[in-house]
C-alpha positions in Angstrom: -6.3 -28.5 -24.3 -5.1 -25.0 -24.0 -6.0 -22.7 -21.1 -8.1 -20.6 -23.4 -10.1 -23.6 -24.6 -10.7 -24.8 -21.0 -11.8 -21.4 -19.9 -14.2 -21.2 -22.9 -15.8 -24.6 -22.1 -16.2 -23.7 -18.5 -17.9 -20.4 -19.4 -20.2 -22.2 -21.8 -21.1 -24.8 -19.1 -22.1 -22.3 -16.5 -23.8 -20.2 -19.1 -26.0 -23.2 -20.0 -26.8 -23.7 -16.3 -27.9 -20.1 -15.9 -30.0 -20.3 -19.0 -31.6 -23.5 -17.8 -32.4 -22.0 -14.4 -33.9 -18.9 -16.1 -36.0 -21.2 -18.3 -37.2 -23.2 -15.2 -38.2 -19.9 -13.6 -40.0 -18.8 -16.7 -41.8 -22.1 -17.0 -42.9 -22.1 -13.4 -44.2 -18.6 -13.7 -46.0 -19.5 -16.9 -47.6 -22.5 -15.1 -48.6 -20.3 -12.2 -50.3 -17.8 -14.6 -52.4 -20.6 -16.2 -50.0 -21.5 -19.0 -48.8 -24.9 -20.1 -45.5 -24.6 -18.2 -43.5 -26.1 -21.1 -39.8 -26.4 -20.3 -37.7 -26.3 -23.5 -34.5 -27.4 -21.8 -31.2 -26.5 -23.4 -28.9 -28.1 -20.9 -27.2 -31.4 -21.5 -26.7 -32.1 -17.9 -28.3 -35.4 -16.8 -29.6 -34.0 -13.5 -31.3 -31.1 -15.3 -32.7 -33.5 -17.9 -34.2 -35.7 -15.1 -35.6 -32.6 -13.5 -37.1 -31.5 -16.8 -38.8 -34.9 -17.3 -40.3 -34.7 -13.7 -41.3 -31.1 -14.2 -43.0 -32.0 -17.4 -45.0 -34.8 -15.6 -45.9 -32.4 -12.9 -47.1 -29.8 -15.3 -49.1 -32.4 -17.1 -50.9 -33.4 -13.9 -51.5 -29.7 -13.1 -52.9 -29.3 -16.5 -55.3 -32.3 -16.0 -56.4 -30.9 -12.6 -56.9 -27.5 -14.2 -58.9 -29.0 -17.0 -61.1 -31.0 -14.5 -61.2 -28.2 -11.8 -64.6 -26.9 -13.0 -66.0 -30.4 -12.9 -64.6 -31.0 -9.4 -66.0 -27.7 -8.2 -69.4 -28.6 -9.6 -69.2 -32.1 -8.0 -68.3 -30.7 -4.6 -70.9 -27.9 -4.9 -73.5 -30.6 -5.7 -72.5 -32.7 -2.7 -72.6 -29.6 -0.5 -76.0 -28.6 -1.9 -77.3 -32.2 -1.2 -76.0 -32.0 2.4 -77.6 -28.7 2.9 -80.9 -30.1 1.5 -80.7 -32.9 4.0 -80.0 -30.5 6.8 -82.9 -28.3 5.7 -85.3 -31.2 5.5 -84.2 -32.3 9.0 -84.6 -28.7 10.3 -88.0 -28.5 8.6 -89.0 -31.8 10.3 -87.7 -30.5 13.6 -89.6 -27.2 13.2 -92.6 -29.2 12.4 -92.2 -31.2 15.6 -91.8 -27.8 17.4 -94.9 -26.4 15.7 -97.1 -29.5 16.5 -95.9 -29.5 20.1 -96.6 -25.8 20.5 -100.1 -26.3 19.0 -100.7 -29.0 21.7 -99.6 -26.7 24.5 -101.5 -23.6 23.4 -105.0 -24.9 24.4 -103.6 -26.0 27.8 -101.9 -22.7 28.7 -105.0 -20.5 28.9 -106.4 -17.7 31.0 -110.0 -18.6 31.7 -110.4 -16.5 34.9 -113.7 -14.6 34.7 -114.0 -13.2 38.2 -114.9 -9.5 38.8 -112.6 -9.1 41.8 -109.6 -11.2 40.7 -108.0 -10.3 37.4 -105.2 -12.5 36.0 -102.7 -11.6 33.2 -99.9 -13.7 31.6 -96.7 -12.7 29.8 -94.6 -15.5 28.2 -91.4 -15.4 26.1 -90.0 -18.8 25.4 -86.2 -18.9 24.6 -86.4 -21.2 21.6 -87.9 -19.5 18.5 -88.4 -21.2 15.1 -90.1 -20.4 11.7 -92.6 -22.8 10.3 -94.5 -22.1 7.0 -93.3 -18.5 7.2 -94.6 -17.8 10.7 -92.4 -17.3 13.7 -93.3 -19.3 16.8 -91.6 -20.1 20.1 -91.4 -23.2 22.3 -90.2 -24.0 25.8 -91.0 -25.4 29.2 -92.8 -22.4 30.9 -96.6 -22.6 31.2 -99.3 -20.4 32.9 -102.8 -21.5 33.6 -105.8 -19.7 35.3 -109.4 -20.6 35.6 -112.5 -19.7 37.6 -114.1 -22.6 39.6 -116.6 -23.1 42.3 -115.9 -24.9 45.6 -118.7 -25.2 48.2 -120.7 -22.6 46.2 -117.9 -20.1 46.5 -116.1 -18.5 43.5 -112.4 -19.3 43.4 -109.7 -18.5 40.9 -107.1 -21.2 40.2 -103.7 -20.1 39.1 -100.5 -21.8 38.1 -97.0 -20.7 36.9 -94.6 -23.5 36.2 -91.3 -24.3 34.6 -90.5 -27.7 33.2 -86.8 -28.6 33.3 -85.0 -29.0 30.0 -84.5 -27.0 26.8 -86.8 -26.6 23.8 -88.6 -29.8 23.1 -87.7 -31.5 26.4 -89.1 -28.6 28.4 -92.1 -28.4 26.2 -92.8 -32.1 26.8 -92.9 -31.5 30.5 -95.1 -28.4 30.1 -97.4 -30.5 27.9 -97.8 -33.3 30.5 -98.3 -30.8 33.3 -100.9 -28.7 31.3 -102.9 -31.8 30.3 -103.0 -33.1 33.9 -104.0 -29.7 35.3 -106.7 -29.2 32.8 -108.0 -32.7 33.7 -108.2 -31.7 37.3 -110.0 -28.5 36.5 -112.5 -30.3 34.3 -113.3 -32.7 37.2 -113.7 -29.7 39.5 -116.4 -28.3 37.2 -118.1 -31.7 36.5 -117.8 -33.8 39.7 -120.1 -32.8 42.6 -117.9 -34.5 45.3 -114.9 -32.5 44.1 -116.9 -29.2 44.2 -117.7 -29.9 47.8 -114.1 -29.8 48.9 -112.6 -27.0 51.0 -109.9 -25.0 49.2 -107.1 -26.6 51.3 -108.2 -30.1 50.5 -108.7 -29.4 46.8 -105.2 -27.9 46.6 -103.6 -30.8 48.4 -105.3 -33.4 46.2 -104.4 -31.5 43.0 -100.7 -31.2 44.1 -100.3 -34.8 45.1 -101.9 -36.0 41.9 -99.4 -33.9 39.8 -96.5 -35.0 42.0 -97.3 -38.7 41.7 -97.6 -38.3 37.9 -94.1 -36.8 37.6 -92.6 -39.3 40.1 -93.4 -41.9 37.4 -90.7 -40.4 35.2 -87.9 -41.4 37.7 -86.6 -37.8 38.0 -86.1 -37.5 34.2 -88.8 -34.8 34.1 -89.0 -32.3 36.9 -91.2 -29.2 37.2 -91.0 -26.2 39.5 -94.2 -24.3 40.1 -96.4 -22.0 42.2 -100.0 -23.3 42.3 -103.0 -22.0 44.3 -106.5 -20.7 44.6 -107.9 -17.3 45.5 -111.1 -16.8 47.3 -112.7 -14.2 45.1 -114.9 -12.9 47.8 -112.3 -12.3 50.5 -109.0 -12.2 48.6 -107.5 -15.0 50.7 -104.8 -16.9 48.7 -104.1 -20.6 49.2 -100.9 -21.6 47.5 -98.0 -24.1 47.2 -94.5 -23.2 46.0 -92.5 -26.2 44.7 -88.9 -24.9 44.3 -90.1 -22.0 42.2 -88.8 -18.4 42.5 -90.5 -16.5 45.4 -93.9 -14.8 44.8 -93.8 -11.0 44.8 -96.4 -8.7 46.4 -96.7 -5.2 44.9 -98.5 -3.0 47.4 -98.5 0.8 47.7 -95.6 1.1 45.2 -93.3 -1.3 47.0 -92.4 -4.9 46.0 -91.5 -7.6 48.5 -91.3 -11.4 48.6 -94.2 -13.1 50.5 -92.0 -16.2 51.1 -88.7 -16.6 53.0 -88.2 -20.4 52.8 -89.1 -23.3 50.6 -91.2 -26.3 51.7 -91.3 -28.5 48.6 -88.9 -29.8 46.0 -89.8 -29.9 42.3 -92.5 -32.1 41.1 -91.1 -35.5 40.4 -88.6 -35.7 43.3 -89.1 -38.1 46.2 -91.8 -36.8 48.6 -93.8 -37.7 51.7 -97.0 -35.9 52.7 -96.7 -36.2 56.5 -95.7 -32.6 56.8 -97.7 -31.3 53.9 -98.4 -27.6 54.3 -100.4 -25.0 52.4 -99.5 -21.4 52.8 -102.1 -18.6 52.9 -101.9 -14.9 52.2 -104.5 -12.2 52.6 -104.7 -9.8 49.6 -106.0 -6.2 50.2 -107.8 -3.8 47.9 -105.4 -2.8 45.1 -102.8 -5.5 45.8 -100.9 -7.2 42.9 -99.3 -10.6 43.2 -96.6 -11.5 40.6 -95.3 -15.0 40.0 -92.5 -15.8 37.6 -90.1 -18.5 36.4 -86.4 -18.3 37.0 -86.0 -16.7 33.5 -86.8 -13.5 35.3 -83.5 -13.8 37.3 -81.2 -15.6 34.8 -80.3 -12.5 32.8 -76.9 -11.9 31.2 -75.7 -8.4 32.2 -72.7 -6.2 31.3 -70.1 -5.8 34.1 -68.0 -2.7 34.4 -65.0 -4.3 32.6 -67.2 -5.3 29.7 -67.4 -9.0 30.6 -70.9 -10.5 30.4 -71.9 -12.3 33.6 -75.1 -14.1 34.7 -77.2 -12.3 37.4 -77.2 -14.0 40.7 -79.2 -11.4 42.7 -82.8 -12.6 43.1 -83.8 -9.4 44.8 -83.1 -7.5 41.5 -86.5 -8.6 40.3 -88.1 -6.6 43.1 -86.6 -3.4 41.6 -87.9 -4.4 38.1 -91.4 -4.8 39.6 -91.2 -1.4 41.2 -89.8 0.2 38.0 -92.7 -1.4 36.0 -95.3 -0.3 38.6 -96.6 -3.8 38.7 -97.4 -3.9 34.9 -96.0 -7.0 33.1 -94.9 -5.3 29.9 -93.1 -2.6 31.8 -91.4 -5.2 34.1 -90.3 -7.0 31.0 -88.8 -3.8 29.5 -87.1 -3.0 32.8 -85.4 -6.5 32.8 -84.3 -6.1 29.1 -82.8 -2.7 30.0 -80.4 -4.5 32.3 -79.4 -7.5 30.2 -80.4 -10.3 27.9 -82.7 -13.3 28.6 -81.0 -16.6 28.8 -83.9 -18.9 29.6 -87.6 -19.3 29.1 -89.4 -16.3 30.7 -92.9 -16.2 32.1 -94.8 -13.9 34.5 -98.3 -14.3 36.0 -100.0 -11.3 37.5 -102.9 -11.4 39.9 -104.7 -8.1 40.7 -107.3 -7.9 43.5 -110.1 -5.4 43.3 -113.1 -5.5 45.7 -116.3 -4.9 43.8 -117.7 -3.1 46.9 -114.8 -1.4 48.7 -114.8 -2.4 52.4 -115.8 0.4 54.7 -113.6 0.7 57.7 -115.6 2.7 60.2 -114.6 3.6 63.7 -116.9 2.2 66.3 -119.6 4.7 67.2 -120.2 5.9 70.7 -123.3 3.7 71.1 -121.2 0.7 70.1 -118.4 1.5 72.5 -120.9 1.9 75.3 -122.4 -1.4 74.5 -119.0 -3.1 74.4 -118.2 -1.6 77.8 -121.5 -2.9 79.1 -120.7 -6.4 77.7 -117.3 -6.4 79.4 -118.9 -5.4 82.7 -121.5 -8.2 82.4 -118.8 -10.7 81.6 -116.9 -9.6 84.7 -120.1 -10.3 86.7 -120.5 -13.7 84.9 -123.8 -12.4 83.4 -123.2 -13.9 80.0 -126.7 -13.5 78.7 -126.7 -9.8 79.2 -123.3 -9.5 77.7 -124.5 -11.4 74.6 -127.5 -9.0 74.3 -125.1 -6.0 74.4 -122.8 -7.5 71.8 -125.8 -8.4 69.5 -126.9 -4.7 69.7 -123.4 -3.6 68.9 -123.3 -6.0 66.0 -126.4 -4.5 64.5 -124.7 -1.1 64.5 -121.4 -2.5 63.1 -122.2 -5.7 61.2 -118.8 -5.6 59.5 -116.9 -5.7 62.7 -115.0 -9.0 63.0 -114.0 -8.1 66.5 -117.6 -7.9 67.7 -118.5 -11.2 66.0 -115.5 -13.0 67.6 -116.4 -11.7 71.0 -120.0 -12.9 70.6 -118.7 -16.4 69.5 -116.4 -16.6 72.5 -119.3 -15.7 74.9 -121.4 -18.5 73.5 -118.4 -20.8 73.9 -117.9 -19.8 77.5 -121.6 -20.4 78.1 -121.0 -23.9 76.6 -123.7 -23.1 74.1 -121.7 -25.0 71.4 -124.6 -25.2 68.9 -125.0 -21.5 68.7 -121.3 -20.9 68.8 -120.9 -23.4 65.9 -123.7 -21.6 63.9 -122.0 -18.2 64.3 -118.6 -19.7 63.6 -119.8 -21.1 60.3 -121.0 -17.7 59.2 -117.9 -16.0 60.5 -115.5 -18.4 58.7 -117.4 -17.9 55.5 -116.5 -14.2 55.7 -113.0 -14.6 57.3 -111.5 -17.9 56.0 -108.1 -16.8 57.0 -108.8 -16.8 60.7 -107.2 -20.1 61.8 -108.0 -19.6 65.5 -111.7 -19.5 64.7 -111.5 -22.5 62.5 -109.8 -24.4 65.3 -112.6 -23.3 67.7 -115.2 -24.4 65.2 -113.7 -27.9 65.2 -113.9 -28.0 68.9 -117.5 -26.9 68.9 -118.5 -29.4 66.3 -116.8 -32.1 68.3 -118.9 -31.1 71.4 -122.0 -31.2 69.2 -120.9 -34.7 68.1 -120.8 -33.5 64.5 -117.5 -35.4 64.0 -117.4 -35.2 60.2 -117.5 -31.3 60.3 -115.1 -31.3 63.2 -112.6 -33.4 61.3 -113.0 -31.2 58.2 -112.1 -28.1 60.2 -109.2 -29.7 62.0 -107.8 -31.0 58.7 -107.9 -27.5 57.3 -105.8 -26.3 60.3 -103.4 -29.2 59.8 -102.9 -28.4 56.2 -102.1 -24.8 57.1 -100.1 -25.5 60.2 -99.1 -29.2 60.5 -97.1 -28.5 63.7 -100.2 -27.2 65.7 -100.0 -29.7 68.7 -103.5 -29.0 70.1 -105.1 -29.5 66.7 -103.2 -32.7 66.2 -104.3 -34.1 69.5 -107.9 -33.1 68.8 -107.8 -34.6 65.3 -106.4 -37.9 66.6 -109.2 -37.9 69.2 -111.8 -37.3 66.4 -110.5 -40.1 64.2 -110.6 -42.4 67.2 -114.2 -41.4 67.9 -115.2 -42.3 64.3 -113.4 -45.6 64.4 -110.5 -44.7 62.1 -107.8 -46.2 64.3 -105.0 -46.2 61.7 -105.5 -42.5 61.0 -105.7 -41.7 64.7 -102.5 -43.6 65.2 -100.7 -41.7 62.4 -101.8 -38.3 63.7 -100.9 -39.2 67.3 -97.4 -40.2 66.3 -97.0 -36.8 64.6 -98.2 -35.0 67.8 -95.8 -37.1 70.0 -92.9 -35.8 68.0 -93.9 -32.2 68.7 -95.0 -32.6 72.4 -93.8 -35.9 73.7 -94.5 -35.1 77.4 -98.2 -34.0 76.9 -100.6 -35.5 79.5 -103.4 -35.3 76.9 -101.3 -37.4 74.5 -100.6 -40.0 77.2 -104.4 -40.4 77.9 -105.1 -40.5 74.2 -102.4 -43.1 73.6 -104.0 -45.3 76.3 -107.4 -44.9 74.7 -105.9 -45.8 71.3 -104.2 -48.9 72.6 -107.5 -50.0 74.3 -109.4 -49.4 71.0 -106.7 -51.4 69.1 -107.0 -54.2 71.6 -110.8 -54.3 71.3 -110.5 -54.4 67.5 -108.0 -57.2 67.7 -110.1 -59.2 70.1 -113.1 -58.7 67.8 -111.2 -60.0 64.8 -109.9 -63.0 66.7 -113.5 -64.1 67.7 -114.6 -64.2 64.1 
């Protein structure tokens, strides 16, 4: 073979390779553009022939896939639509559960306060919202309740603001249980005469313990924080319990402040003993506003200076919102939203106190001052009868004066006229139920009059307000011993010994208790 022939063959070989590569490129582009991708191969090289065969198989598969693509898309779309239908059905069922639960809660979270002096308002915004049958609703664990009731022929307003732990349905379940239990207690208060005869302190203790024992049965799987109490409509005295709930706020004269500084109780449902059970009291004045709220009022998401969103941890910020809103719930809510976004269920309960007949604060007139001076002079001379007459005359001039009434009671007490002192104390305590000193004195006078049941009632009221009052505990133990309730006397005595272990009165009472126990034991042995 000549050089020329060899060169020509080499040229033709490489020329066929170039043409083959160009054809492969054109076929690939044709396939990419939706064509058949046919590869009319001109090369005789075995490697290219094998490639062409494989390429033809690939284009055939691509063609099949392309032909079936619409069908595949329709199948996948159908599967997706079916999955979405299932999700929609499940969501509809869940929204139905939400709706039914919210329907159950609605008649439990009601404001049925009807008093002229005490006005109650609610504002609630549950975090979880849902749409059912075209209507938007919400559901959560916050609940507010208010109702007017009568105890011992006095008008009271019962109030409750609570937050059941858990999100959405779990929290709503807790609110449902709590609401049903509270409404049952309120219905009994209206219908059962023995319940209507309870003092406010005893009623509140019984109600709280009943709720606590109910939630203890859930083994800490359902916990509730709350503020619960009663207001004496006539006097504005508030009896209340805070179980690990945000502090209650007093709005008075344009200023907001907390009325609590420490907690006494854990949430409903946590282990609890009632040995040191305590009820707090607070005296409302004309124009006062008391605002209770769940922790949703504090748990707001706010913007920081660098743009990062953080959760508020300043509980005192709510006081500023109350002041900004001038004690009005909607304005307080707007003030909170101006600072950030709610992250939890949100509820507020507002109590406004208005006296139907504004109290008249009059300075003592000259005649009264003269009579008081005479009374003091008579007391100095141990002439108690004349002192009493002077105070009675002063009381006629100023019947609203608590000071004159207290002085008159103390004079009868010093005279050891316990019957008259007890009569006056009964009347005084009706008008001034917040005066613990006078309640304690009433217990003592009833004891002297051998009215042990009344004496125990008064002493128990003091114990519920101030469980660490040593003199009251000693007196209460003595009273229980007198009525033969040895076990109760022993329990009260043990509490007093913790507070004042070296008291001589306790030592004497302990000996009397042991003697009584011995007599009881001897009596049982002889049977």
